[in-house]
C-alpha positions in Angstrom: 86.1 97.9 194.2 89.1 98.7 196.3 91.6 100.9 194.7 89.4 102.5 192.0 89.5 105.8 194.0 93.4 105.9 193.9 93.7 105.5 189.7 94.2 108.5 187.6 92.1 109.7 185.1 94.0 108.1 182.3 94.2 104.9 184.1 90.4 104.8 185.0 89.4 105.5 181.5 91.7 102.6 180.4 90.3 100.4 182.8 87.0 101.3 182.0 87.7 100.7 178.4 88.9 97.0 178.9 86.1 96.2 181.2 83.6 97.5 178.5 85.3 95.4 176.0 85.3 92.2 178.1 81.6 92.7 178.8 80.9 92.9 174.8 82.8 89.5 174.4 80.6 88.1 177.1 77.3 89.4 175.6 78.8 88.1 172.1 78.9 84.6 173.6 75.8 84.4 175.6 73.5 85.6 172.4 71.1 82.9 171.4 69.6 82.6 167.8 66.5 84.0 168.9 68.0 87.1 170.3 67.8 86.2 173.9 70.9 85.6 176.4 71.9 82.1 177.3 74.7 82.8 179.9 75.4 78.8 180.2 77.1 79.2 176.8 79.8 81.8 178.0 83.3 80.5 178.6 85.0 84.0 178.7 85.4 83.5 182.3 87.3 80.3 182.2 86.6 76.9 183.6 86.2 78.0 187.3 82.8 80.2 186.2 80.3 78.2 184.6 76.8 78.0 184.6 74.3 80.8 184.3 73.9 81.9 187.5 77.9 82.2 188.3 78.2 83.8 184.8 75.5 86.2 185.7 76.6 87.3 188.7 80.2 87.4 187.6 78.8 89.6 184.5 76.8 92.0 187.3 80.1 92.3 189.5 81.9 93.7 186.0 78.9 96.3 185.4 79.2 97.5 189.0 82.8 97.8 188.5 82.0 99.9 185.2 79.7 102.1 186.9 82.0 102.9 189.8 84.7 103.9 187.2 82.6 105.9 185.3 81.6 108.1 188.5 85.3 108.2 189.5 86.1 109.6 185.8 83.1 112.1 186.0 84.5 113.2 189.3 88.0 113.6 188.0 87.0 115.5 184.7 84.9 117.6 186.8 88.0 118.6 188.8 90.0 119.3 185.8 87.3 121.3 184.2 87.5 123.1 187.6 91.0 123.7 187.2 90.9 125.1 183.7 88.2 127.6 184.8 90.3 128.6 187.8 93.5 129.3 184.9 91.1 130.9 182.6 89.9 133.5 185.4 93.5 133.8 186.7 94.8 134.5 183.0 91.6 136.8 182.5 92.6 138.9 185.6 96.3 139.0 184.9 95.8 140.2 181.4 93.2 142.9 182.0 94.5 146.1 180.2 94.9 148.5 182.8 97.2 151.7 182.0 100.5 151.2 183.6 100.1 147.8 184.0 102.9 145.4 185.2 102.7 145.4 188.9 102.0 142.5 191.1 98.7 140.7 191.3 97.6 142.7 187.9 97.4 145.7 189.4 98.9 148.6 187.4 102.7 149.4 188.5 102.0 153.1 189.3 99.2 152.1 192.1 99.4 154.5 194.7 101.4 157.2 192.9 98.4 159.3 192.6 96.2 160.6 195.3 92.5 161.7 195.2 91.3 164.9 196.1 90.0 163.3 199.3 93.3 161.7 200.2 95.1 165.2 199.7 92.4 166.8 201.6 92.7 164.8 205.0 96.5 164.8 204.9 96.8 168.9 205.3 97.6 170.4 208.3 94.5 172.9 208.2 92.1 169.6 208.0 94.1 167.7 210.9 93.7 171.0 213.0 89.8 171.5 212.3 89.3 167.8 213.4 91.3 168.5 216.7 89.4 171.6 216.9 86.0 169.5 217.1 85.4 170.2 213.5 83.9 173.8 214.5 83.7 176.3 211.8 85.0 176.2 208.4 88.1 175.1 207.3 90.2 176.4 203.7 92.5 173.9 202.5 95.4 175.2 200.6 94.8 173.7 197.1 91.3 175.6 197.3 93.1 178.7 197.4 95.6 177.4 194.5 92.7 176.6 192.5 90.9 180.0 193.1 94.1 181.7 192.3 94.5 179.8 189.1 91.1 180.5 188.1 91.3 184.3 188.8 94.7 184.7 186.9 93.2 182.5 183.9 90.7 184.9 183.7 92.9 188.1 184.2 94.9 186.8 181.1 91.9 186.8 178.7 91.7 183.1 178.9 88.6 181.5 178.1 87.7 179.2 181.0 85.8 176.0 180.4 86.6 176.1 176.5 87.3 172.5 176.4 84.8 170.4 174.4 82.7 168.8 177.0 82.9 165.0 177.1 79.0 163.8 177.8 76.7 160.8 177.0 75.7 162.6 173.9 78.9 163.8 172.5 81.3 161.1 174.0 80.5 157.4 174.9 76.9 156.9 174.6 75.6 154.4 177.2 74.5 151.0 176.2 71.1 150.3 176.1 69.3 147.0 176.6 65.7 146.2 176.3 64.0 143.9 178.8 62.9 140.5 177.3 59.8 140.1 175.9 56.9 142.8 175.9 54.0 144.0 177.6 50.8 142.8 175.6 48.1 145.0 174.7 45.0 144.6 176.6 42.1 142.7 174.5 38.7 140.7 174.9 39.3 137.1 175.8 37.2 134.4 174.4 34.2 134.3 176.3 31.3 132.6 174.8 32.5 129.8 172.6 33.9 127.4 175.5 30.4 126.9 176.6 29.0 125.9 173.1 28.8 122.1 172.1 30.9 121.5 169.4 30.4 119.0 166.2 32.0 118.4 163.2 30.7 118.7 159.4 32.2 118.1 155.9 29.9 120.2 153.8 29.2 123.7 153.3 26.2 123.8 154.6 24.5 122.2 157.9 20.9 120.8 157.3 18.8 119.3 159.7 14.9 118.5 160.1 13.1 120.6 162.9 9.6 119.1 164.1 7.5 122.0 163.6 4.2 120.3 164.1 3.6 118.0 167.1 -0.3 117.6 167.9 -0.7 115.0 170.6 -4.4 113.8 170.4 -4.4 110.9 172.6 -7.5 110.7 174.7 -10.0 108.3 176.2 -11.9 106.0 174.1 -15.0 104.1 174.6 -15.2 100.3 173.4 -15.7 100.0 169.9 -15.2 103.6 169.6 -12.9 105.6 167.0 -9.1 106.1 168.0 -7.9 109.6 168.7 -5.6 110.8 166.1 -2.2 112.8 166.6 -0.3 115.0 163.7 3.5 115.5 163.5 5.1 117.3 160.7 9.0 118.1 159.7 10.3 121.1 158.2 14.3 121.0 156.7 16.3 124.1 157.9 19.9 125.0 157.1 22.6 126.8 158.5 25.5 128.0 156.2 29.3 127.4 157.0 30.9 130.7 157.0 34.5 131.9 156.8 36.6 134.0 159.2 39.8 135.3 158.1 43.0 137.3 159.2 46.4 138.1 157.4 49.6 140.0 158.2 52.3 140.4 155.5 55.8 140.4 157.2 59.3 140.9 155.9 61.9 138.0 155.3 64.3 139.9 157.8 61.4 140.4 160.4 61.3 136.5 160.3 65.1 135.9 160.8 66.2 138.4 162.7 63.6 138.3 165.3 63.1 134.8 166.7 60.0 135.3 168.4 58.1 136.8 165.5 57.0 133.3 164.2 55.7 132.0 167.3 54.0 135.4 168.2 52.3 135.4 164.6 51.1 131.8 165.0 49.7 133.0 168.5 48.0 136.2 167.4 46.5 135.0 164.4 44.7 132.3 165.7 43.4 134.1 168.8 42.2 136.9 166.8 40.3 134.5 164.7 38.7 132.6 167.6 37.6 136.3 169.0 35.9 137.1 166.0 34.0 133.8 166.0 33.2 134.5 169.6 31.6 137.6 168.8 29.8 136.4 165.8 28.1 133.5 167.8 26.7 135.8 170.1 25.4 138.8 167.9 26.6 138.1 164.4 23.9 139.7 162.0 23.3 136.6 160.0 24.0 138.6 156.5 26.4 136.9 154.3 29.3 136.1 155.0 28.9 136.8 158.8 27.2 134.0 161.0 23.9 134.6 162.5 24.1 134.9 166.3 22.0 133.8 169.3 21.0 137.1 169.9 19.9 137.5 166.2 18.1 134.1 165.8 14.4 134.2 164.9 12.1 132.9 167.4 14.2 133.5 170.6 12.1 134.3 173.9 12.3 137.7 175.4 12.2 139.1 179.0 12.0 142.6 179.9 13.6 143.8 183.3 10.3 145.7 184.2 10.2 147.3 187.8 12.0 144.7 189.7 15.6 143.8 190.3 18.0 142.8 187.4 18.0 139.1 189.5 14.2 138.9 189.0 14.4 139.5 185.3 16.8 136.5 184.9 15.0 134.0 187.0 11.7 135.2 185.0 13.7 134.2 181.8 14.7 130.9 183.0 11.0 130.1 183.9 10.1 130.7 180.1 12.7 128.5 178.7 11.5 125.9 180.8 7.7 126.4 180.1 8.0 127.8 176.6 10.9 126.3 175.2 10.6 123.1 177.4 14.4 123.2 177.8 16.6 123.4 181.1 18.6 126.3 181.3 22.3 125.8 181.9 23.9 129.5 181.6 23.3 133.1 182.2 25.5 135.7 179.5 25.4 139.0 181.5 27.6 142.1 180.4 30.4 142.8 183.0 28.9 146.0 184.0 25.5 144.4 184.7 27.1 142.0 186.7 28.8 144.3 189.1 25.4 145.7 189.7 24.3 142.3 190.6 27.7 141.5 192.6 27.5 144.9 194.8 23.7 144.3 195.6 23.1 144.9 199.4 20.4 144.6 202.1 18.9 147.6 203.5 21.6 147.1 206.5 24.4 147.2 204.1 25.1 143.2 203.7 26.5 142.1 200.5 24.0 139.8 199.1 26.4 137.6 197.0 29.4 137.6 199.6 31.5 139.9 201.5 34.2 142.0 199.9 36.6 140.0 201.5 35.4 136.9 199.3 35.6 136.5 195.5 31.8 135.2 195.5 30.4 132.9 193.0 30.1 133.8 189.7 26.4 132.0 189.8 23.0 133.3 189.7 19.9 131.4 190.5 22.0 128.0 190.2 23.4 128.6 187.0 27.0 129.7 185.9 27.5 133.2 184.7 29.5 133.9 181.3 30.8 137.4 181.2 30.2 138.3 177.9 30.8 141.9 176.3 29.9 141.9 172.6 26.2 142.3 173.2 26.8 145.3 175.1 25.5 146.7 178.7 21.8 146.4 179.1 21.4 142.9 177.5 21.4 139.5 178.8 20.3 136.2 177.7 19.6 132.7 179.6 19.7 129.8 177.6 20.0 125.9 177.4 23.6 125.4 176.2 23.2 121.9 175.3 23.8 119.9 172.1 20.1 119.2 171.7 19.5 122.9 171.3 22.9 124.4 169.8 25.9 123.5 168.2 29.2 125.0 167.1 29.6 123.2 163.8 33.2 123.1 162.7 34.1 122.6 158.8 37.5 123.3 159.3 39.5 124.5 162.4 42.0 127.5 162.5 44.3 127.2 159.6 47.5 129.4 159.2 49.1 129.1 155.7 52.0 131.3 154.5 52.6 132.7 150.8 53.4 135.2 148.4 51.0 137.8 147.2 51.3 140.0 144.1 54.9 141.1 143.9 56.1 139.7 147.3 58.5 137.3 146.2 60.7 140.0 144.4 60.1 142.3 147.4 61.3 139.8 150.1 58.0 139.7 152.0 55.5 137.0 153.0 52.0 137.0 154.0 50.7 135.2 156.9 47.1 134.1 156.6 44.7 132.2 158.7 40.9 131.3 158.6 38.4 129.4 160.1 35.1 127.7 158.8 32.1 127.3 161.0 28.3 127.2 161.1 25.9 127.8 164.2 22.6 126.2 163.9 20.1 127.0 166.7 18.1 123.9 166.8 15.4 125.3 169.4 15.5 128.7 169.4 13.0 128.9 172.4 15.3 127.3 174.4 17.0 130.8 174.8 15.6 133.9 176.1 17.0 137.4 175.7 16.9 139.5 178.9 16.2 143.4 178.4 17.6 145.2 181.6 16.8 148.6 180.1 12.9 148.3 179.8 
């Protein structure tokens, strides 16, 4: 589109407006009843441009010209903005208030009338002679003598020297102090166990399930005409109560209004704290209402003592018990970080690290199973189990829910309470699919 780059901003804007208006008229003529475009209907371009192909080609040319005009306008507007920014900076420099301002370039009119101590020193005859002599010895400048004489004379007259009020940051102009953005988080235990638990949902306040408590297989060889062997099966109903974990914090209106990050901060901290407590209870919860019963306190789980062998051997023996007694396939070990440290640092008699050189991260696996470093059970305890849906589930009645409301006189006091809760149950369907490992005995 020759000539567009020669247009001024006003000319380009006017031309773009004209093209946009023309394109609008073409689209109005081409619009069919069903909303589609039929360029055969267009007469805007005159008798020389007819037919859908010719009209469409002409329309595309208009669109291309409009796009080029738009880019040209953006460039000119950017240049105008840059010019305005330049003027603003120049104006700011010229108008910057300085004592004695009025000289050229925004500089004080008295620029150069006053000399610093250093400038006065290097212009003295004594300093120049000292430089000429190779900077040997000591040089006494005349204004040093004058200052010393004045100091002694003022003392002789009984004047209090240094009696003027000291201007300092504490009694003068205090320096501005600006905090860095954000904050440094307090260290806290991460969620460790619930991430490997299968999750299910319930709409009730209790989880009920049937456990096969009798399974006697009587299958056997039978002679012709003999009596068939007989098996026995029986079930027992089990329950796991849904328990609630809660947390809350009162907050003033001003704290919410004046610190923008507080709302997001609380919305993050409360759910995390609730999940962290859930993570503790699913492991070591006592089961005494209203607390969940954790895996370690579930009746019927297996136990394995460390004995005289290495720590690693105890976990392998626990795996065997889960396979043989629980008839389940173990999937994970729960090990305290300090106990895992002892395992990770195990070396051969030659000093070679079994679980990898110190230059390597080393796998967090033991006997082929993933290791979950779990702290709430305390050092000296561990567990091997089959964390699969047939044997254990974290059943959710309601996930973490955050609410805001007024408690007691908070409405009149300008406060609100933010609270959160979660309702969960932990049915351990087959306790013998889990074995505690006692590393102290």
